[in-house]
NUKOL-859493 format. One record per atom (N, C-alpha, C): residue in three letters; residue number from 1; y negated, z, x; atom name. Coordinates in Angstrom, 3 decimals. Layout:
BEGIN
+--------+-----+----------+----------+----------+-------+
: residu : num :       py :       pz :       px : atome :
+--------+-----+----------+----------+----------+-------+
:    ala : NUM :        Y :        Z :        X :    CA :
...
+--------+-----+----------+----------+----------+-------+
This chain:
BEGIN
+--------+-----+----------+----------+----------+-------+
: residu : num :       py :       pz :       px : atome :
+--------+-----+----------+----------+----------+-------+
:    unk :   1 :    0.680 :    0.003 :    1.073 :     N :
:    unk :   1 :    0.056 :   -0.142 :    0.078 :    CA :
:    unk :   1 :   -1.192 :   -0.028 :    0.807 :     C :
:    unk :   2 :   -2.365 :   -0.600 :    0.376 :     N :
:    unk :   2 :   -3.513 :   -0.779 :    1.617 :    CA :
:    unk :   2 :   -4.421 :    0.644 :    1.082 :     C :
:    unk :   3 :   -5.099 :    0.600 :    2.481 :     N :
:    unk :   3 :   -5.816 :    2.041 :    1.604 :    CA :
:    unk :   3 :   -7.056 :    1.210 :    1.835 :     C :
:    unk :   4 :   -7.368 :    2.397 :    0.696 :     N :
:    unk :   4 :   -8.536 :    1.969 :   -0.219 :    CA :
:    unk :   4 :   -9.772 :    3.233 :    0.377 :     C :
:    unk :   5 :  -10.662 :    2.461 :    0.770 :     N :
:    unk :   5 :  -12.229 :    2.868 :    1.688 :    CA :
:    unk :   5 :  -13.121 :    2.969 :    0.931 :     C :
:    unk :   6 :  -13.472 :    1.613 :   -0.073 :     N :
:    unk :   6 :  -14.493 :    1.836 :   -0.943 :    CA :
:    unk :   6 :  -13.638 :    0.897 :   -2.113 :     C :
:    unk :   7 :  -14.360 :    0.995 :   -3.402 :     N :
:    unk :   7 :  -14.727 :    1.132 :   -4.596 :    CA :
:    unk :   7 :  -14.817 :   -1.068 :   -3.903 :     C :
:    unk :   8 :  -15.503 :   -1.305 :   -3.522 :     N :
:    unk :   8 :  -14.938 :   -2.482 :   -3.120 :    CA :
:    unk :   8 :  -13.465 :   -3.306 :   -3.216 :     C :
:    unk :   9 :  -12.749 :   -2.222 :   -2.651 :     N :
:    unk :   9 :  -10.589 :   -2.780 :   -2.230 :    CA :
:    unk :   9 :   -9.983 :   -2.315 :   -3.658 :     C :
:    unk :  10 :  -10.795 :   -1.644 :   -4.497 :     N :
:    unk :  10 :  -10.498 :   -1.850 :   -5.633 :    CA :
:    unk :  10 :  -10.464 :   -3.252 :   -6.970 :     C :
:    unk :  11 :   -8.703 :   -3.670 :   -6.030 :     N :
:    unk :  11 :   -8.615 :   -4.619 :   -7.686 :    CA :
:    unk :  11 :   -9.398 :   -4.675 :   -8.956 :     C :
:    unk :  12 :   -9.350 :   -3.252 :   -9.454 :     N :
:    unk :  12 :  -10.169 :   -3.312 :  -10.446 :    CA :
:    unk :  12 :  -12.109 :   -3.941 :  -10.041 :     C :
:    unk :  13 :  -12.324 :   -3.591 :   -9.529 :     N :
:    unk :  13 :  -13.262 :   -3.402 :   -9.511 :    CA :
:    unk :  13 :  -13.533 :   -5.153 :   -8.663 :     C :
:    unk :  14 :  -13.005 :   -5.693 :   -8.129 :     N :
:    unk :  14 :  -12.629 :   -7.195 :   -7.756 :    CA :
:    unk :  14 :  -13.180 :   -7.763 :   -9.024 :     C :
:    unk :  15 :  -12.018 :   -7.780 :   -9.287 :     N :
:    unk :  15 :  -11.611 :   -8.697 :  -11.212 :    CA :
:    unk :  15 :  -13.287 :   -8.628 :  -11.730 :     C :
:    unk :  16 :  -13.389 :   -7.294 :  -12.154 :     N :
:    unk :  16 :  -14.654 :   -7.147 :  -12.906 :    CA :
:    unk :  16 :  -15.887 :   -7.904 :  -12.284 :     C :
:    unk :  17 :  -16.030 :   -7.585 :  -11.218 :     N :
:    unk :  17 :  -16.989 :   -7.833 :  -10.853 :    CA :
:    unk :  17 :  -17.048 :   -9.953 :  -10.808 :     C :
:    unk :  18 :  -16.320 :  -10.441 :  -10.286 :     N :
:    unk :  18 :  -15.987 :  -11.684 :  -10.238 :    CA :
:    unk :  18 :  -16.198 :  -12.286 :  -12.092 :     C :
:    unk :  19 :  -16.068 :  -11.289 :  -12.585 :     N :
:    unk :  19 :  -15.964 :  -11.698 :  -14.431 :    CA :
:    unk :  19 :  -17.240 :  -11.678 :  -14.474 :     C :
:    unk :  20 :  -18.046 :  -10.233 :  -13.702 :     N :
:    unk :  20 :  -19.582 :  -10.399 :  -14.306 :    CA :
:    unk :  20 :  -20.514 :  -11.720 :  -13.801 :     C :
:    unk :  21 :  -19.581 :  -12.209 :  -12.795 :     N :
:    unk :  21 :  -20.711 :  -13.250 :  -12.228 :    CA :
:    unk :  21 :  -20.668 :  -14.324 :  -13.153 :     C :
:    unk :  22 :  -19.647 :  -14.082 :  -13.517 :     N :
:    unk :  22 :  -19.134 :  -15.643 :  -14.436 :    CA :
:    unk :  22 :  -19.776 :  -15.830 :  -16.263 :     C :
:    unk :  23 :  -20.472 :  -14.196 :  -16.279 :     N :
:    unk :  23 :  -20.778 :  -14.026 :  -17.701 :    CA :
:    unk :  23 :  -22.045 :  -14.278 :  -17.567 :     C :
:    unk :  24 :  -22.482 :  -13.321 :  -16.122 :     N :
:    unk :  24 :  -24.404 :  -13.496 :  -15.871 :    CA :
:    unk :  24 :  -24.581 :  -15.285 :  -16.148 :     C :
:    unk :  25 :  -23.737 :  -16.010 :  -14.382 :     N :
:    unk :  25 :  -23.835 :  -17.238 :  -15.204 :    CA :
:    unk :  25 :  -23.912 :  -18.159 :  -16.293 :     C :
:    unk :  26 :  -23.283 :  -17.753 :  -17.165 :     N :
:    unk :  26 :  -22.678 :  -18.687 :  -18.290 :    CA :
:    unk :  26 :  -24.462 :  -18.450 :  -19.450 :     C :
:    unk :  27 :  -24.908 :  -16.623 :  -19.500 :     N :
:    unk :  27 :  -25.800 :  -16.653 :  -20.626 :    CA :
:    unk :  27 :  -26.873 :  -16.813 :  -19.975 :     C :
:    unk :  28 :  -27.066 :  -17.158 :  -18.345 :     N :
:    unk :  28 :  -28.674 :  -18.029 :  -17.990 :    CA :
:    unk :  28 :  -28.255 :  -19.804 :  -18.860 :     C :
:    unk :  29 :  -27.545 :  -20.426 :  -19.666 :     N :
:    unk :  29 :  -27.209 :  -21.435 :  -20.027 :    CA :
:    unk :  29 :  -28.062 :  -21.453 :  -21.461 :     C :
:    unk :  30 :  -28.062 :  -20.559 :  -22.232 :     N :
:    unk :  30 :  -28.273 :  -20.163 :  -23.352 :    CA :
:    unk :  30 :  -29.427 :  -20.127 :  -23.758 :     C :
:    unk :  31 :  -30.010 :  -20.202 :  -25.045 :     N :
:    unk :  31 :  -31.146 :  -20.211 :  -25.433 :    CA :
:    unk :  31 :  -31.834 :  -20.139 :  -25.056 :     C :
:    unk :  32 :  -33.261 :  -19.720 :  -24.825 :     N :
:    unk :  32 :  -33.975 :  -18.901 :  -24.104 :    CA :
:    unk :  32 :  -34.516 :  -17.343 :  -24.881 :     C :
:    unk :  33 :  -34.213 :  -17.596 :  -26.721 :     N :
:    unk :  33 :  -34.548 :  -16.002 :  -26.673 :    CA :
:    unk :  33 :  -32.836 :  -15.248 :  -27.286 :     C :
:    unk :  34 :  -31.940 :  -16.003 :  -26.790 :     N :
:    unk :  34 :  -30.804 :  -15.189 :  -26.686 :    CA :
:    unk :  34 :  -30.509 :  -14.946 :  -25.476 :     C :
:    unk :  35 :  -30.841 :  -14.988 :  -24.396 :     N :
:    unk :  35 :  -31.182 :  -14.885 :  -23.059 :    CA :
:    unk :  35 :  -31.751 :  -13.271 :  -22.856 :     C :
:    unk :  36 :  -32.904 :  -13.131 :  -23.707 :     N :
:    unk :  36 :  -33.465 :  -12.272 :  -23.984 :    CA :
:    unk :  36 :  -32.644 :  -10.965 :  -25.008 :     C :
:    unk :  37 :  -32.009 :  -11.581 :  -25.805 :     N :
:    unk :  37 :  -31.648 :  -10.669 :  -26.766 :    CA :
:    unk :  37 :  -29.694 :  -10.504 :  -26.483 :     C :
:    unk :  38 :  -29.065 :  -11.019 :  -26.855 :     N :
:    unk :  38 :  -27.640 :  -10.818 :  -26.070 :    CA :
:    unk :  38 :  -27.100 :  -11.362 :  -25.173 :     C :
:    unk :  39 :  -28.032 :  -11.861 :  -24.474 :     N :
:    unk :  39 :  -27.477 :  -12.329 :  -23.255 :    CA :
:    unk :  39 :  -28.232 :  -10.975 :  -21.965 :     C :
:    unk :  40 :  -29.189 :  -10.693 :  -22.200 :     N :
:    unk :  40 :  -29.784 :   -9.510 :  -21.722 :    CA :
:    unk :  40 :  -28.796 :   -8.204 :  -21.993 :     C :
:    unk :  41 :  -27.793 :   -8.403 :  -22.606 :     N :
:    unk :  41 :  -26.636 :   -7.108 :  -22.981 :    CA :
:    unk :  41 :  -25.446 :   -7.668 :  -23.008 :     C :
:    unk :  42 :  -25.392 :   -8.614 :  -22.577 :     N :
:    unk :  42 :  -23.752 :   -8.766 :  -21.914 :    CA :
:    unk :  42 :  -24.274 :   -8.852 :  -20.196 :     C :
:    unk :  43 :  -25.078 :   -9.178 :  -20.127 :     N :
:    unk :  43 :  -25.587 :   -8.920 :  -18.448 :    CA :
:    unk :  43 :  -25.291 :   -7.385 :  -18.091 :     C :
:    unk :  44 :  -25.975 :   -6.501 :  -18.967 :     N :
:    unk :  44 :  -25.854 :   -5.217 :  -18.331 :    CA :
:    unk :  44 :  -24.555 :   -4.992 :  -18.851 :     C :
:    unk :  45 :  -23.920 :   -4.626 :  -20.133 :     N :
:    unk :  45 :  -22.718 :   -4.571 :  -20.233 :    CA :
:    unk :  45 :  -21.643 :   -4.525 :  -18.735 :     C :
:    unk :  46 :  -22.008 :   -6.539 :  -18.644 :     N :
:    unk :  46 :  -20.786 :   -6.578 :  -17.687 :    CA :
:    unk :  46 :  -20.652 :   -6.111 :  -15.681 :     C :
:    unk :  47 :  -22.108 :   -5.572 :  -16.407 :     N :
:    unk :  47 :  -22.697 :   -5.207 :  -14.727 :    CA :
:    unk :  47 :  -22.074 :   -3.670 :  -14.694 :     C :
:    unk :  48 :  -22.119 :   -3.102 :  -15.837 :     N :
:    unk :  48 :  -21.558 :   -1.458 :  -15.988 :    CA :
:    unk :  48 :  -20.708 :   -0.788 :  -15.932 :     C :
:    unk :  49 :  -19.532 :   -2.290 :  -15.938 :     N :
:    unk :  49 :  -18.044 :   -1.648 :  -15.493 :    CA :
:    unk :  49 :  -18.001 :   -1.539 :  -13.787 :     C :
:    unk :  50 :  -18.463 :   -2.214 :  -13.204 :     N :
:    unk :  50 :  -18.747 :   -2.449 :  -11.744 :    CA :
:    unk :  50 :  -19.550 :   -1.143 :  -11.264 :     C :
:    unk :  51 :  -20.540 :   -1.000 :  -12.079 :     N :
:    unk :  51 :  -21.752 :    0.402 :  -11.204 :    CA :
:    unk :  51 :  -20.795 :    1.581 :  -11.655 :     C :
:    unk :  52 :  -20.055 :    1.658 :  -12.609 :     N :
:    unk :  52 :  -19.397 :    3.033 :  -13.070 :    CA :
:    unk :  52 :  -18.251 :    3.179 :  -12.051 :     C :
:    unk :  53 :  -17.675 :    2.132 :  -11.575 :     N :
:    unk :  53 :  -16.779 :    2.410 :  -10.534 :    CA :
:    unk :  53 :  -16.883 :    2.732 :   -9.041 :     C :
:    unk :  54 :  -18.224 :    1.890 :   -8.640 :     N :
:    unk :  54 :  -18.804 :    2.067 :   -7.882 :    CA :
:    unk :  54 :  -18.900 :    3.475 :   -8.012 :     C :
:    unk :  55 :  -20.154 :    4.062 :   -8.858 :     N :
:    unk :  55 :  -20.232 :    5.219 :   -8.907 :    CA :
:    unk :  55 :  -19.243 :    6.199 :   -8.828 :     C :
:    unk :  56 :  -18.515 :    6.150 :   -9.580 :     N :
:    unk :  56 :  -17.070 :    7.382 :  -10.197 :    CA :
:    unk :  56 :  -16.469 :    7.187 :   -8.561 :     C :
:    unk :  57 :  -16.658 :    6.143 :   -7.988 :     N :
:    unk :  57 :  -15.641 :    6.451 :   -6.624 :    CA :
:    unk :  57 :  -16.755 :    7.005 :   -5.235 :     C :
:    unk :  58 :  -17.430 :    7.025 :   -5.602 :     N :
:    unk :  58 :  -18.382 :    7.606 :   -4.809 :    CA :
:    unk :  58 :  -18.893 :    8.804 :   -5.563 :     C :
:    unk :  59 :  -18.549 :    9.752 :   -6.609 :     N :
:    unk :  59 :  -18.666 :   10.926 :   -6.140 :    CA :
:    unk :  59 :  -17.326 :   11.155 :   -5.756 :     C :
:    unk :  60 :  -16.058 :   10.875 :   -5.799 :     N :
:    unk :  60 :  -14.818 :   11.146 :   -6.199 :    CA :
:    unk :  60 :  -14.359 :   12.227 :   -5.249 :     C :
:    unk :  61 :  -15.217 :   12.383 :   -4.361 :     N :
:    unk :  61 :  -14.871 :   13.612 :   -3.058 :    CA :
:    unk :  61 :  -15.844 :   14.692 :   -3.418 :     C :
:    unk :  62 :  -16.620 :   15.130 :   -4.367 :     N :
:    unk :  62 :  -16.882 :   16.043 :   -4.956 :    CA :
:    unk :  62 :  -16.050 :   16.837 :   -6.045 :     C :
:    unk :  63 :  -15.095 :   15.357 :   -6.950 :     N :
:    unk :  63 :  -14.434 :   16.349 :   -8.046 :    CA :
:    unk :  63 :  -13.465 :   14.909 :   -8.508 :     C :
:    unk :  64 :  -12.392 :   14.877 :   -9.116 :     N :
:    unk :  64 :  -11.767 :   14.100 :   -9.003 :    CA :
:    unk :  64 :  -12.117 :   13.303 :  -11.198 :     C :
:    unk :  65 :  -12.157 :   15.037 :  -11.038 :     N :
:    unk :  65 :  -12.310 :   14.656 :  -12.647 :    CA :
:    unk :  65 :  -13.670 :   13.833 :  -12.489 :     C :
:    unk :  66 :  -14.647 :   14.060 :  -12.084 :     N :
:    unk :  66 :  -16.106 :   13.428 :  -11.940 :    CA :
:    unk :  66 :  -15.749 :   11.466 :  -12.059 :     C :
:    unk :  67 :  -14.477 :   10.858 :  -11.054 :     N :
:    unk :  67 :  -14.151 :    9.747 :  -10.855 :    CA :
:    unk :  67 :  -13.383 :    9.474 :  -12.065 :     C :
:    unk :  68 :  -12.969 :   10.116 :  -12.798 :     N :
:    unk :  68 :  -12.103 :    9.703 :  -14.076 :    CA :
:    unk :  68 :  -13.256 :    9.953 :  -15.267 :     C :
:    unk :  69 :  -14.434 :   10.211 :  -15.453 :     N :
:    unk :  69 :  -14.998 :   10.622 :  -16.264 :    CA :
:    unk :  69 :  -15.816 :    8.894 :  -16.509 :     C :
:    unk :  70 :  -15.773 :    8.599 :  -14.806 :     N :
:    unk :  70 :  -16.949 :    7.471 :  -14.824 :    CA :
:    unk :  70 :  -15.189 :    6.534 :  -14.662 :     C :
:    unk :  71 :  -14.461 :    6.217 :  -14.838 :     N :
:    unk :  71 :  -13.473 :    4.871 :  -14.469 :    CA :
:    unk :  71 :  -13.377 :    5.130 :  -15.908 :     C :
:    unk :  72 :  -13.256 :    5.836 :  -17.293 :     N :
:    unk :  72 :  -13.945 :    6.089 :  -18.695 :    CA :
:    unk :  72 :  -14.418 :    4.934 :  -19.058 :     C :
:    unk :  73 :  -15.677 :    5.737 :  -18.849 :     N :
:    unk :  73 :  -17.222 :    4.884 :  -19.084 :    CA :
:    unk :  73 :  -16.698 :    3.715 :  -18.620 :     C :
:    unk :  74 :  -16.291 :    3.376 :  -17.715 :     N :
:    unk :  74 :  -15.541 :    1.344 :  -17.170 :    CA :
:    unk :  74 :  -14.388 :    1.028 :  -18.461 :     C :
:    unk :  75 :  -14.081 :    1.788 :  -19.160 :     N :
:    unk :  75 :  -13.050 :    1.344 :  -20.073 :    CA :
:    unk :  75 :  -13.730 :    0.641 :  -21.014 :     C :
:    unk :  76 :  -14.507 :    2.003 :  -21.561 :     N :
:    unk :  76 :  -15.682 :    1.539 :  -22.177 :    CA :
:    unk :  76 :  -16.779 :    0.474 :  -22.667 :     C :
:    unk :  77 :  -17.003 :    0.603 :  -21.488 :     N :
:    unk :  77 :  -17.757 :   -0.853 :  -20.806 :    CA :
:    unk :  77 :  -17.040 :   -2.009 :  -21.212 :     C :
:    unk :  78 :  -15.457 :   -1.998 :  -20.627 :     N :
:    unk :  78 :  -15.006 :   -3.155 :  -21.255 :    CA :
:    unk :  78 :  -14.496 :   -4.269 :  -22.753 :     C :
:    unk :  79 :  -14.681 :   -2.651 :  -23.675 :     N :
:    unk :  79 :  -14.348 :   -2.628 :  -24.893 :    CA :
:    unk :  79 :  -15.545 :   -3.031 :  -25.575 :     C :
:    unk :  80 :  -16.509 :   -2.730 :  -24.972 :     N :
:    unk :  80 :  -17.693 :   -2.851 :  -25.490 :    CA :
:    unk :  80 :  -17.915 :   -4.753 :  -25.446 :     C :
:    unk :  81 :  -17.611 :   -5.320 :  -23.923 :     N :
:    unk :  81 :  -17.522 :   -6.489 :  -23.514 :    CA :
:    unk :  81 :  -17.068 :   -7.230 :  -24.150 :     C :
:    unk :  82 :  -16.165 :   -6.719 :  -24.841 :     N :
:    unk :  82 :  -14.961 :   -7.680 :  -25.522 :    CA :
:    unk :  82 :  -15.426 :   -7.522 :  -26.630 :     C :
:    unk :  83 :  -16.550 :   -7.278 :  -27.559 :     N :
:    unk :  83 :  -16.482 :   -7.189 :  -29.208 :    CA :
:    unk :  83 :  -18.005 :   -7.814 :  -28.609 :     C :
:    unk :  84 :  -19.557 :   -8.451 :  -27.674 :     N :
:    unk :  84 :  -20.256 :   -9.003 :  -27.470 :    CA :
:    unk :  84 :  -19.856 :  -10.454 :  -26.837 :     C :
:    unk :  85 :  -18.051 :  -10.562 :  -26.589 :     N :
:    unk :  85 :  -17.669 :  -11.944 :  -26.568 :    CA :
:    unk :  85 :  -18.008 :  -12.615 :  -27.155 :     C :
:    unk :  86 :  -17.110 :  -11.823 :  -28.104 :     N :
:    unk :  86 :  -16.716 :  -11.828 :  -29.907 :    CA :
:    unk :  86 :  -18.225 :  -12.544 :  -30.422 :     C :
:    unk :  87 :  -18.994 :  -12.055 :  -30.383 :     N :
:    unk :  87 :  -20.574 :  -12.602 :  -30.733 :    CA :
:    unk :  87 :  -20.918 :  -13.663 :  -30.136 :     C :
:    unk :  88 :  -20.136 :  -13.902 :  -28.494 :     N :
:    unk :  88 :  -21.046 :  -15.005 :  -27.937 :    CA :
:    unk :  88 :  -20.023 :  -16.649 :  -28.413 :     C :
:    unk :  89 :  -18.602 :  -16.347 :  -28.802 :     N :
:    unk :  89 :  -17.771 :  -17.397 :  -29.535 :    CA :
:    unk :  89 :  -18.369 :  -17.791 :  -31.173 :     C :
:    unk :  90 :  -19.310 :  -16.670 :  -31.748 :     N :
:    unk :  90 :  -19.363 :  -16.512 :  -33.490 :    CA :
:    unk :  90 :  -20.768 :  -17.552 :  -33.552 :     C :
:    unk :  91 :  -21.318 :  -17.102 :  -32.451 :     N :
:    unk :  91 :  -22.994 :  -18.033 :  -32.579 :    CA :
:    unk :  91 :  -23.360 :  -18.535 :  -31.345 :     C :
:    unk :  92 :  -22.160 :  -19.685 :  -31.466 :     N :
:    unk :  92 :  -21.394 :  -20.967 :  -30.296 :    CA :
:    unk :  92 :  -22.527 :  -20.717 :  -29.434 :     C :
:    unk :  93 :  -22.100 :  -20.044 :  -28.486 :     N :
:    unk :  93 :  -22.349 :  -19.946 :  -26.878 :    CA :
:    unk :  93 :  -21.282 :  -20.170 :  -26.280 :     C :
:    unk :  94 :  -20.355 :  -19.489 :  -26.384 :     N :
:    unk :  94 :  -19.103 :  -20.432 :  -25.509 :    CA :
:    unk :  94 :  -17.816 :  -20.693 :  -26.498 :     C :
:    unk :  95 :  -16.407 :  -21.696 :  -25.663 :     N :
:    unk :  95 :  -16.294 :  -22.272 :  -26.593 :    CA :
:    unk :  95 :  -14.638 :  -21.304 :  -27.390 :     C :
:    unk :  96 :  -13.932 :  -21.419 :  -27.542 :     N :
:    unk :  96 :  -12.588 :  -20.406 :  -28.106 :    CA :
:    unk :  96 :  -12.188 :  -20.500 :  -26.516 :     C :
:    unk :  97 :  -11.924 :  -20.946 :  -25.862 :     N :
:    unk :  97 :  -10.990 :  -20.854 :  -24.166 :    CA :
:    unk :  97 :  -11.358 :  -19.903 :  -23.554 :     C :
:    unk :  98 :  -13.280 :  -20.017 :  -23.672 :     N :
:    unk :  98 :  -13.853 :  -18.911 :  -22.511 :    CA :
:    unk :  98 :  -13.871 :  -17.836 :  -23.440 :     C :
:    unk :  99 :  -14.089 :  -17.453 :  -25.047 :     N :
:    unk :  99 :  -13.695 :  -16.081 :  -25.745 :    CA :
:    unk :  99 :  -12.792 :  -15.702 :  -25.299 :     C :
:    unk : 100 :  -11.578 :  -15.984 :  -24.963 :     N :
:    unk : 100 :   -9.825 :  -15.669 :  -25.127 :    CA :
:    unk : 100 :   -9.682 :  -15.370 :  -23.641 :     C :
:    unk : 101 :  -10.382 :  -15.972 :  -22.755 :     N :
:    unk : 101 :  -10.420 :  -15.578 :  -21.592 :    CA :
:    unk : 101 :  -11.044 :  -14.849 :  -20.853 :     C :
:    unk : 102 :  -12.122 :  -14.680 :  -21.365 :     N :
:    unk : 102 :  -13.287 :  -12.853 :  -21.212 :    CA :
:    unk : 102 :  -12.692 :  -11.989 :  -22.075 :     C :
:    unk : 103 :  -12.214 :  -12.070 :  -23.464 :     N :
:    unk : 103 :  -11.071 :  -10.878 :  -23.597 :    CA :
:    unk : 103 :  -10.159 :  -10.352 :  -23.380 :     C :
:    unk : 104 :   -8.714 :  -11.561 :  -22.787 :     N :
:    unk : 104 :   -7.681 :  -11.107 :  -22.507 :    CA :
:    unk : 104 :   -8.511 :  -10.563 :  -20.807 :     C :
:    unk : 105 :   -9.002 :  -10.535 :  -20.298 :     N :
:    unk : 105 :   -9.488 :  -10.376 :  -18.653 :    CA :
:    unk : 105 :  -10.294 :   -8.714 :  -19.194 :     C :
:    unk : 106 :  -10.974 :   -8.413 :  -19.943 :     N :
:    unk : 106 :  -11.853 :   -7.651 :  -20.307 :    CA :
:    unk : 106 :  -10.386 :   -6.071 :  -20.407 :     C :
:    unk : 107 :  -10.036 :   -6.635 :  -21.415 :     N :
:    unk : 107 :   -9.089 :   -6.297 :  -21.457 :    CA :
:    unk : 107 :   -7.404 :   -5.485 :  -20.808 :     C :
:    unk : 108 :   -7.250 :   -6.446 :  -19.678 :     N :
:    unk : 108 :   -6.853 :   -6.196 :  -18.367 :    CA :
:    unk : 108 :   -6.812 :   -5.543 :  -17.908 :     C :
:    unk : 109 :   -8.330 :   -5.778 :  -17.545 :     N :
:    unk : 109 :   -9.381 :   -5.088 :  -16.853 :    CA :
:    unk : 109 :   -8.933 :   -3.403 :  -17.053 :     C :
:    unk : 110 :   -9.478 :   -2.805 :  -18.099 :     N :
:    unk : 110 :   -9.253 :   -1.620 :  -18.664 :    CA :
:    unk : 110 :   -8.204 :   -1.185 :  -17.836 :     C :
:    unk : 111 :   -7.212 :   -2.203 :  -18.675 :     N :
:    unk : 111 :   -5.920 :   -2.033 :  -18.720 :    CA :
:    unk : 111 :   -5.647 :   -0.837 :  -16.722 :     C :
:    unk : 112 :   -6.009 :   -1.451 :  -16.221 :     N :
:    unk : 112 :   -6.287 :   -1.642 :  -14.554 :    CA :
:    unk : 112 :   -6.793 :    0.427 :  -14.586 :     C :
:    unk : 113 :   -8.056 :    0.063 :  -14.407 :     N :
:    unk : 113 :   -9.408 :    1.363 :  -14.869 :    CA :
:    unk : 113 :   -8.358 :    2.620 :  -15.211 :     C :
:    unk : 114 :   -7.438 :    2.490 :  -15.997 :     N :
:    unk : 114 :   -6.849 :    2.812 :  -17.034 :    CA :
:    unk : 114 :   -5.400 :    3.544 :  -15.734 :     C :
:    unk : 115 :   -5.018 :    3.066 :  -15.234 :     N :
:    unk : 115 :   -4.069 :    2.996 :  -14.320 :    CA :
:    unk : 115 :   -4.711 :    3.856 :  -13.039 :     C :
:    unk : 116 :   -5.425 :    3.265 :  -12.610 :     N :
:    unk : 116 :   -6.152 :    4.198 :  -11.786 :    CA :
:    unk : 116 :   -6.694 :    5.509 :  -12.178 :     C :
:    unk : 117 :   -6.736 :    5.357 :  -13.458 :     N :
:    unk : 117 :   -6.930 :    6.836 :  -14.013 :    CA :
:    unk : 117 :   -6.694 :    8.318 :  -13.706 :     C :
:    unk : 118 :   -5.285 :    7.497 :  -14.203 :     N :
:    unk : 118 :   -3.656 :    8.195 :  -14.090 :    CA :
:    unk : 118 :   -3.466 :    8.127 :  -12.707 :     C :
:    unk : 119 :   -4.012 :    7.451 :  -11.393 :     N :
:    unk : 119 :   -3.484 :    7.415 :  -10.168 :    CA :
:    unk : 119 :   -4.931 :    8.733 :   -9.665 :     C :
:    unk : 120 :   -5.934 :    8.639 :   -9.727 :     N :
:    unk : 120 :   -6.806 :    9.402 :   -9.418 :    CA :
:    unk : 120 :   -7.046 :   10.780 :   -9.843 :     C :
:    unk : 121 :   -6.070 :   11.109 :  -11.065 :     N :
:    unk : 121 :   -5.994 :   12.066 :  -11.480 :    CA :
:    unk : 121 :   -4.215 :   12.982 :  -10.688 :     C :
:    unk : 122 :   -3.784 :   12.328 :  -10.328 :     N :
:    unk : 122 :   -2.644 :   12.844 :   -9.588 :    CA :
:    unk : 122 :   -2.947 :   12.787 :   -7.967 :     C :
:    unk : 123 :   -4.013 :   11.867 :   -7.705 :     N :
:    unk : 123 :   -4.478 :   11.775 :   -5.718 :    CA :
:    unk : 123 :   -3.753 :   11.514 :   -5.462 :     C :
:    unk : 124 :   -2.989 :   10.135 :   -5.714 :     N :
:    unk : 124 :   -2.313 :    8.797 :   -5.219 :    CA :
:    unk : 124 :   -3.191 :    7.980 :   -4.763 :     C :
:    unk : 125 :   -4.676 :    8.170 :   -4.174 :     N :
:    unk : 125 :   -5.625 :    6.441 :   -3.912 :    CA :
:    unk : 125 :   -6.134 :    7.531 :   -2.944 :     C :
+--------+-----+----------+----------+----------+-------+
């Protein structure tokens, strides 16, 4: 197993970061009024996942429970992004294939974070 020295070494972070960049870039192609509304929301929510992983990782030396709390906030943001992705589909900003891929990716990232949470609480990272 690889040694985890940074939040950037975590597969969940890497996957969430790649997806947040995709979401960000896609949102910049939407009509200007949606860039300020829905676009701003999806950019903030998708980046929140990455930020919570990083912040929790930084606090793990203080408390495994604190890291776990941030992981669960990231899981919540994954679920939030599944809702925003559905809005993107229903408002015609993404096609069904993109929506399905985004939704599936956020579901998988949430599962990865839940697994990481179990490891944190048993001190296996």
